[in-house]
N, C-alpha and C positions, 0 to 999 in steps of 0.2 A: 546223394543231392540233395540239396536246399530243400526245405519242403516251404514253400512260396504260400501257402494258406491255400484252402479248399479250392476257392474260388482260379486259381492258377495253375493248380492239380486236373479240375473236371477240363479247364480249357486246354493245358496240354494233352491229356488225354484221349480228347473230341480230337484236337489236329493229327495225333496219331494215327487214331483211327481214320479218317479221311485219306489219310500217306496213306492207307492198307496194312497199318498194324496188325496184331494180334493181342488184344490185352490178356495178359494175365495175371488173375487175382492175386495169388501168392508172390508172384514177381514185381508185380507196381504198391503193393504193403510192401517189401523190404526196399521199392527203391525210393518212397517217398517218407518211409521210416512209420506210417499209421498200420492198424489191423485192418483183415482185408474187407471186415464188416462196411470199413470207411471207404473199400474200394469198390464196393459192391454200392456204395447209397450216390457215388461215384456217376456208376452205368448209369442208374434210375435215372439220375438228376439229366444225361445228357441224351435216355431216353424217353421223356418228357419234353425235353427239348425240342427234338426234332421232331414230338407228335402236336405238339404245338405250330412251329414252322408246317407242317403238313395240312393245318384246317386255316393255318395264316395264307402260307403261299403254297400251296398246292405239291411241297417239293416232297418225294415221296422215298425215309431213307428210317431203317429200321438199326439197332444194334443189335446181334443174338450171339445168342453161345453156340461153338461150332465143338462138337464131343472131339472131333478128328483132331484139333487142333487144340483141343484146351484150352480154350480160351474165348475171349467176342472181339470179334470184327461187324465191321459198318458192311450193310447189304442194303442194296433196291428193291424195297417191294413192290409189287405191279399191283398199285390199288385201282378199283373200280372208280377215279377219278374222271368223271367229263372234263373235256375241252371247256373253254367260254366259248367259241363256236357254238357247240354242238350244243352248248344247253339251252342256249340262246336261237338255237333252231328249234330245238322241242318245245321251248316256251311259246315261239312263234305259232310252231302251227298249233298246239294247244287252244291255243286265243282264236285261229284260226275255224278249226274245229266246229268251235260253240258244241261242242255236245254237252258241255255241264254246266248249271246251274251258276251262279254266282259265289250261291253259298259254298259249293263247293270247289269249283276251279280256282277259286284265291289262295288259299292254304298250300291246295298240291303243290300251285306256282314256290311259293313261298317254302317249303319243305325241298322244291326240288333244289332253291337256293343254296339252303342252308345244305344238305345234305351233299350235291356234288359240284362248291365255289368255295375254291379259298377266302377266307373272309374279305378279303383289299378287293374283290372282284364283284362283293355285294352290292355295292351301290351304285357303278356303273353299268351293271347289268339290270338292278329296278330302277333305274334313268333311264333304260333303252327303251324297256316293257311297259315304262307307268301309262303312257298317250293308249295305251291300246286297252291294259287292264281297266282307267276312268269312264272308258265308251265300251265297256265288253259288253254285248247283246244276247244275253241267255236263250236258249229256245223255251218258246214258247210250249211246252208241258209242264215245263219249270219239275219236274220229278228229280228227286234227289237218289241216285240211283245207294249211295253207301257199299253193304255189303252184298247189294244186290249182283250182281256183275261177278263178284268169287264166285260165292255160293252157286250159279249159273253153270260155270266156268269146272267146279268143282263135279257139277252133274253130267259133264258133257264128257272129262274125263273119266269119272267111276262110269258111265253108261246105266243111269239112272233114269228113270221113268219123271217126269217133271207133270206136276198137275196144276193148269193155271188158269186165272181167271182173266182173260180176256176181252180187251174193249178193241171193236172192230172201226172202222174209218164209218161207215156208212151206218147211220143212225146212231151212229155211240151205243148200241146196244153188246152188254156184257153175255158171254159164251165161254163154258168149261173147256178144256181141252185135256185130253191125258200124252203128251207129247214124249218121245223119242229124240233127246236135243243134241247136237252132232254140231254146233258151231255155233263160236261168237262171232260175228263181221261187225262191222265200222264202215260206215260211206253217208255222203252229205248232212251232216251234222246228230246223224242217230246211231245208236245199237242195234243191232237186229242179231234174234238166233235163228239158228237154220234147222229148222225140225221136222222128223218126221211123225202125225198124227198114229199115236200107239191104237189099235186093232183090233187089237183083243177083248177089249169092255166099251171099244169108243161105239157107240153102233149110230151116229148124228150122220145125217147126210154126206159130212163134208169124210167122213170116216170109208163113206162107199167107195168111193175111187181110189185106185190105189195113182198112184204118182211116184216113177222112179226117183224125182229127184225130191226134195225137202220144202216144207212151208217158210216161208222168211215171217216171222214177226218181228214187229218193232218193242224193243224191250221194255220200251217208257210206258205201252198198253198195256203192260203187264198191272193189273189192278194187286192181284197178289199171287201168290205162286208156293207148291212145298216140293220140296224134294221127297220124293220115294224112298224105300227100302226096298220098292223094286227094279230091278236092275234089266236091260235090253238086249240082244246080241245081234250085232249085223255083221255078215260073212267078210271076211278080208280080203275078199274081194271086190266088196261093193260099199264098202268103206268110201263113206264122204273126203272128197277130201280140199275143205275150204279155200286152199290158193289158186287151184283149177278153175273154183267154182270162182274166185272173188276174177278172174280176168274176162269170164263170160259176161256175167251180171251186169247191167246199168241200174241204176237207181232202184237197187232193190228192190226188180219187179222179179217174181220168179218165171218160172213156166218151162215148154219145149226147149230142146237142145234145139239150134238151125245154123243156118249154115246164111250169110249176105252175101251181096255181094253190090259196089255203087261206084260209081266215077264222083273225083275229088278235085275240084277246083278250082282250091284254094292255095294261100301262098306257105305256108308249115304242112305238109305232111305227116312230120314228125306231133302233134299235135293230137293230130286223131290216131296216131301209132300208139300214143301215150292211154288215150283214152281206151281205143280199143287194144289190150294186149294180143290178142289175139292174130290182129290185123295183120294179111301179108300185101304185098303191094303186087299184083300181077302185072303189070304195066306202067309206062310211064313216057305218053306219046304229049309234045305242045306244053308242056306243064299241069296235064290233067291227068290225072292216079286212078288206075282202076283197083282195087283191093274188096279183096274177100274177108271175112270174118266170123269166128264162130260165135254163137251168143246162146243166154238164155234169153225167154220168155219175151213178153210189149215191151221193157224198158227201151230197148235200143228205138223203138217208132221217137221215143218222145227227143230224144238227143237226136237221131235224124232230123225229125221237122226244124227243130234249133236250129240247124244247119242254114237253113234254108239254101239259096240259088248255088250255093257251093259241093253242093250233094246230089248226084241225081241217081236212082235206080238204076240197076240194069233188069 
């Protein structure tokens, strides 16, 4: 076969790979009258082309060496690239959550677009969220989390004691606590830590009461904290399950577990069932729903009052 030059040779090899052919370096070197190093460089050029195509268009293919076939073949690679719709949804949620300062959020959004979108989608995506970025209102606490969330997350995973200087809401007093952290939660603009007070050394009034459920702390109110080498142990049967807790808590107000029962007169019972994941419709008569739900604490009272005449306690 005539050697039509490097460009023609690379294009021909790529075309055959797309057709499902297996490329053997020795056979290709004979076919084109070149040495095997030239064919290897051709393969690398095709790999570079496919990598750039992935970055530009999100198309994910790779040239791999198949030992069983003693040659190279083209394979679709399952890369963790989000779709444009998924990236847009995540951006919207991050902006609407108002969980971060502008200083933190804007670089996060830029990294999300850079890492998860092909280049040809960057401009339209940027335009879709530009107005919300411009008008973004950061939380009043203006706390930059930095590595705080990750450090606390590791303490949760490794069952390590946290020593925390915590600023109370009332009076702004700063108290020190030794905590057994069990979960990081997010709700209504803020990140929270669910933790038990460590009673081994804590002799404060707060530690004098045994609470079967963890206390909830706003992480932005942690003035300082230290992850200690000390570990704590919670029996498996008593382990904290944040998913189940999250279903039952409103506005992150802790407290005792209770069952409430009420009648709902509104048009969209789905909104109630979404708000209260443990809710069950007991009866429906003339558009009035009787509902029961298992909830923690007094946060539910705030939600019930916000519904006005649409809800009546049974």
